[in-house]
N, C-alpha and C positions, 0 to 999 in steps of 0.2 A: 713602892713598886720598883722591881728590878728591871735592868735593861732587857732581859729576855722576855719580859712580860709587857706587851703593848696593849693599847686599847682595842676593842672589837673592830672599830672602823679601820684602824691601822692593819689589823690582821686581814680584813676583807680586801683592802687595796693591795696588800702584799700578795694575796692569793691570786687576784686578777692579773697582777704583773707576771706571776709565775704560770698562768694558765692561758696559753695562746688560743686553745680551742674555745674556751668560754667566751673570750673576747670576740672572736669571729662570729660566734653564735649570737651574741648580744647585738652586734652591729647589724647582722642580717635581719633580726627581728625588728629592730628599729626602722630599717628601710621598708619592710613590709607594712608596718603600721602607718608610716608616712604616705606610702603610695596608695595602698588599698584600703585605708581606714575609712574613707568617705563613700565607698562604692557599695550599692545594694546588690547583693548577689542573687537574691530571690525576692519576688514581689508576691504579696498575698493576692490570690484570685478570689474576687467576690462572687459567690455563688448566686445564681438567680433564685427568685422565690420558688418554692415548691408549687407544682400544679395542684390546684385545689381539687380534692375529692377523688383523684385518680379516675378509675373507670366508673365510679359512682357519680362523681360530680361532673366530670367532663370539662371542667373549666381550665383556663390558662392563667388566671390571676386569682389572688386571694379573694375570699368571699366578701371582704369589706373594701376591696379596691375596685376602681373603675378602670376599664380598659382604655388606654390612651389612644387617641387618633394616630394613624400612621404618619410619621413625619414626612414632609415634602422632601423629595430628593434634591440635594444641592450639589453642585459641582465644585470640588475643592480646587482652588486656584492659589498659586504662589503669591506671597505677599509682595506687593509693589508699592512704590511711593510716587506721589504726585501724578497719579493717573486718574483721569475722569472718564467714567463709563456712562454713555448715554444709551438708554434702552429704546429700542425701536418699538412703537406701539403695534400690537397685533390684535386684530379683531377676530374673535372666534365666534362662529355662528353655531348655535345649538338648535337642532331641528327636532321638533317633536314628531313622533311617529304614532299614529293611532291605528290600532288593529281592531277589527270587528270579528268576533267569533261566530261560528254558525250555531244557532240556537236549536233548541228542541222543538221550536214552533214552526217548522217548515220554512225557515229563513234561508232562501236560496240565492241571496245576493253573492256575487263572486267574493270568495274569501280573501280578506286582506292579509298580506304576509309582511313580516318584519324583515329588515335587512340591516346588516351592520353598518355603522356610519361610514361614510366615504367622503373624500374631499369634495368641496363645492365644485371645483373645476375638474372636469374629466381630462385625462391625458389625451391630447390631440396630436395628429400628425403635424410635422413642422413644415410640410410643403405648402405652397400657396396654391390657390385655385388657378387653373389655367387661364391665361389672358387671351381672349379671342383676338384674331387678326382683323384688320380693317380700320376704317376711320372711326374715331371716337365721337360719341354724341353727348359726352359729359357723364359724370357719375360712374365712370368706368365701364360704360356700356357702348359698344361700337354699333355702327349702323346695321350690320347684319343681325346682331342680337336683338336690336330694337325692332326690326321687322319681324323676327321670329316671335318675339313677345307679343307684338301687336296682333299677329295672326292667331296666336294661341288664345289670347284673352278677349279678342274683339267681339265674340258673340255673347258675352255674359250680361252686358248691360246696354240699355238704349237711352238715348238722351244724354244730357250733361247736367252738371250741377255739383255743388259742394256744400258741406255743412248740412243743414236741414233740407237742402235741395235734393238729397238722396231719396227723400220720401216721395218726391215727384217723379222719380225715375222708375223704369220698369227693368226687372232683372229676370233672367231665366238661366238656370244652370243645373248641373247634376253633380252630386257629391256622394262619395262612397267611403266605406270603411277600408282601411289598409289591412290586408291579410298577410301575416308573417309567421314563419315557423318558430317553434320553441316557446311561444307565449300564448296567452289566452286573449287574443284580439277581440273576442266576442263578449268580454266581461260585462259590458253595460247594454247589451242588446239581446234580443231573443228571436228565435226562429226555429226551423226544423233541425233537430239535433242528430248528430252522428257520434254516439258516445258522449263525451263532455263538451264537444265542439259543435258549432253550427255547421250543418252539412254543406259541403262544397257546392257553390252555385245556388243554394237555397236563398229565397228572399228573406230579408230582415224585416220581420213583421212588427216588432215592438222594440222600444228602448231609446237610447240617448239620441243618436243622429236622426232617426225618423221623427221623433217628437220635436226636436229643434227645428227641423225643416218644415214640419206641419205647422208649428207656431208661426214661422215666417210666412208660410203660404196663406195663413188665415188672418194676417194683419189687415186692417181696414184698407180698402182700395183694391186689394187683390192684385197688386202690381208685381209681387214676387212669386215666381213660379218655380217650384222645386220638384224633385223626384221623391218626395217624402214617403210615398206608398210603394216605391220600387227600389228601395235602398238594398244594396248587396255589398258583399266584400270583394275587393279586387286585389290580386296579387301584386306585390310591389315591384316585381320584375316584368310585369305584363306590358306589352306594347299598346294595350287598350288605353293606357293613360294618355297617349298622344292622339288617339282616335276620338275618345269621349271628351277630352279636354276639361276635366273637372277643375274648378278653381282651388280646391284643396282636397287632401286625403286625410281622413280622421283616424288617428291611431290611439288606442287605449289598451289597458291591460293591468295586471298586477304582478307579472312574473318577469324574470330576466329573459333576455333574448339577444341574439346576435344576427345581424343581417348578412346575407351572402354577398359576395362581390358583385354578382349580377344585380341584386337589389340596390346596392349602393350606387352602382353606375347608372342604373335606370332612374333612380330618384334624383341624382345629381343633374342629369339631363332635364328631368321634369321641372325642377325648380329654376334652372337656367332659362327655360323658355316661358316662365311666368307662373307655373304652378306653385302651390304651397303645401306644407305638411303641418297639420295641427295635432299636437299631442296633448292628451288629457289623461293624467294619471288616475287610475281607478282606486288608488290608495291615497287619501289626502295627506299633504305634507311632503317634506323632503326625505330623501335617502331610503325610499322604498326600493324594491328590486326594479320595478318598472322605471322609476325616476332615474336611477343610476344608469340603467341600460339605454333609455331613450336619449339622455344627454350624451352618452358615450357614442352611440351609433350615429346620431345626427352630426357629430363632429367629423365622422367619416364621410358623410354626405357633403358637408361644407368644410373642407380641411384648410381653409385659408388661415394662415398663422397670424394675420393681422386682425382677425375677428374671433370673438368668443361669445359665449352666452352673456346676454345683458338683460337687465330689467328695463321694461318699457316705462318711461316716466309718465307722470300724470298729465303731462302736456301732449302726450301722443294722441293721434286722431281718435282712437277708440274711446278716449275719456273726455274728449273736447266737444265744443259746439258743432264740430263737423260730424260727430257720430250720429247714427240713426236715432238712438235714444240718448239725448244729450244730458239727461239727468244722472247717467251712470258716470261718475267722475273717478272711480277707483274700482279695483276688482272686488266684486261682492263676496261675502262669506260663502264658502262652499260647504261640502258635507262636514259635519261635526265642527262647523264654524271656522275651518281653516281659511286663511286669507293671505296666501302667498302672492307675491307680485306675478305679473305676466312676464315670461322670459322669451327671448327671441334670438335667432341667428340671422344675420343679414347676408346678402349676396351683392356682388358688384361694389363699387365705391372702394375707398382705401382704408376705411375704419376710423377716419378722423372725424372730429365733431362737425366739420363743414361738409364732409362727404362720407357719411356712415354707411351708405348702401341701402338696399331695400329689404324689408322683412321677407324672408323666404320660409323660415320655420318658426312657428309660434307654439308656446308651451304653457299650459295651465296646470298647476299642481294641486288644485283644490277639489278635484273629483266632482266637477260639474256634471259629468256624464251620468253618474248614479242618480243625481237629483233630477236629471232629464228623463229618467225612467218613469217619472210620474207626470202625466199630462195635465195641462191647465187650460181652461177655456171660460170666457165670460165671467171672470172674477172668481172662479172656484176651481178646485182640484177635481179632475175628471175621475170617475170610478172605473172599475174594470167590468162593468155590467154591459151586456149586449145591447141594452136599450139606451145607452149613453153614447151617442154618435156625434161625430164632428160634422162640419158643414158639407162635407163630401159624402156623407152617408156611411162612413166606415167608423167602427169603434176604435178609440184611441188606445195605444199601448200604455199600460201602467203595470209596474211591478208590485203586485199586492203584498209580497213579503216585505218589501221596503216600507210600504205604507203601514202595514200592521205592526211593524217593529219600530216605528218612529219613536223617538225619545226613550228607547230601550237600548238598542244597539247602534242606531244612527240618529243624529240630531240635525236640527235646522231644516226640518221638513214641514214647511208651512207655506201657504199661498204667497204671502209677500216675499219670502226668501226665494221661492221657486221663480216667481215673476222676475225678480231682479236678475237671476242667473240666465233666464231665457232672453231677456233684453240684452244682457251683456254678450251672450253668445251671438245674438243678431248683430251687434256692433262689430264683433270680430269678423263675421262672415262678410258683411258689407264692406269692411276695410279690405279684405282679401279680394273682393270683387272689383274694387275701384282703385287700388294702389298703383296700377300701371296706367291710369288715364292720362296723366301728363306725358308719359313716354309715348303713348300711342299717338297723341297729338303731334309730338315732335316727328315721329316716324312718318306720319301722313303729311308733314310739311305745313300744318296749320299753325297759326300764331298762338302763343300762350297768353 
């Protein structure tokens, strides 16, 4: 091989040496390979499965697949080290709501309505109830308030006694239904109607409150005298509350309502002098429209920020040996077997365990009122016949639609169940009649 003829490799090297452009191009390519060789410029997108059947099938997954449950939402948090997170236990209360539809069999019980769930506690004003001036007599009640309470409540009961001693006492009082705008306050009573409402001023001839008062008036001994046959509705802003001096106003219904400022002011004055408000929802259970409205509006009547709705414990007087019927040791099952606790708002006191105040508003959410539309007597349920009369010669109110539709649309309509609720209602009334006895003795200057 001659000197002018080199190997192929020598020729390539010589060519590279003589070609500056090729060298620069090679270097640039090498740099690109080194820098971007490990980078993925495009990612493949995984397509979701086809909808099954299109307009024919209407599904969102394959025919052989099962739809997965929706995942729980989780909050994405940055990764941290050596951090201990302690969860605060939260109690969530789920409240069943039972509705009763109107049947085709002349079922004229007030229609029950459903409401969306709401918080257990209603928003309440943050102001405290006004503190009266004057010398204190303990429990947050001053001497002037004590005298006013004694004067307002003094005519309800005669004699003294506690526990089973209440059976030896005589009581005489008048109780009315609370009439308010925007709701159906007549839902568990019957009378002369004007449209779908009981006519203004018309007597309440049948239903919950008349039957409960009649039951009490017919107890052995005849020592409890009520206006069972002269029940009427009274406006919540009426000055009659302070002339008639009823121990309680009975409020019921199925609908939402809002009290006027005049009604709130009048009721606040009424409970401060010794009266009470008893609410009984005509829809059993929590979170009905009436339940939400009653709790909300009563917090306007008692806006004390130190007090809120509370469950009355089983040690309360209405469940103890001090009760008129001492065998009732817990709230009896109401309509459709609902058995909610008894709730209360207190007045006076400071809200502490040692000084909780006195019950001013009491609330039963088990729809006892609809059960009291059926009268009982002498160990049996009274019929709606004209020849079935009570001891006073008048026939007792009974809602025949409730009775005829028992175990179909409404349940727990039997004599033992009704008797328990009547006895429990009596315990509540007697407590409302006697809860100020100790204060009355203090006001009168007698020893305790």
